[in-house]
Residue, then its C-alpha position, 0 to 999 in steps of 0.5 A: a655536654c648534655e648527658p644524664y649526669i650533667q642533667q642530674l647535677c643541674k637538677m640537683l643544683n636547682a633543687m638547692g636553689a640554683k637557677i639553671t635553664g637549658i637542662g638537657s640541651n647543649l646550652l646551659t644558662i646559669e644565673g648566679v644566686q646568693k646561696l644554695s641550701a641542702t637537698e636530698h638527691h638520688i644518684l644515677p647508676d653508671m651507664i658504662e657499668v650497666g653496659s659492661f655487665i650486659g657485655m659480660a653476661a652476653m659472653i659468659g653469663d648463665g643469666v644476670r639481673i642488673k637492678d635499678v639501671s635507670i632505663q630512660n637514661l641509657g641512651l643507645i646502649l640497649d639498642t646497640f646490644h640488640r642481638v643480646q637477649i635483654i628482658v626489661d623488668g621494671d627498671d631492671l634488666i635480665i640477660p638470660r643465658q644465650d648460647h650464641y648471637v649473630i651480628d646483623s648485616f645490612i640488607d645489601g650484605t655490608i657489615m654492621t658498623i658501630s660508632d661512638a657519638p656525643w650524647p644521646g649517641l653511644t658513649p665512647d667508653l663502651i666501644s672497647v666492651l662491645l668490641v670484646v663482646a663481638t669477638q664471641a659473636q657470629g658475624s663481622v662488625l666494623f667499629h669506628q671510634k670517632m671521638f678519641e685518638s688511638r683508643l683501639f690500640f688495645v686490640d693487639k692484645l686481643i689478637d694475641m689471645g686469638a681474636q680475629i681483628i683487623l685494625c684498619d687505622p687508629h679509629r677503625a677496627v673490623v672484628v670477625g667473631h668466633d661464635h664462642a669458639 
């Protein structure tokens, strides 16, 4: 794991006197030390919460400012929400009111696919948020949950609420958005 949270932990430990190399890669080398000392540390914001607030604002918000999001540590989250208008203001995100948004399709007309992946890819914990947001967009999207079994079975409840979703198998679901209908 080389997510920003692991990098942050390693940097904090190094500030305390640890000897960790390879930070940011998928191979850490840790050399034992006799003792660690105190340090001051700033904790990163939770990228899943940031993505959840973007999704909430896209669906129902009249405009939201999300403060101190650590933009450089969001990975593909902003790119994945690229059809939602997002204004970057320093280290804040502003999501203004948007009456509707359209899910892109590929140039050959095939539907957009969103899939999870290890860092720096899209965190699997945001697939459910993105799937719910897609129910309110205009267009269709295929969600491919590659990393975990059976995490899409919650879509049955969304279907019961009127969402147009086809559960293809335990890893894939197609959402046909209602365009805020």
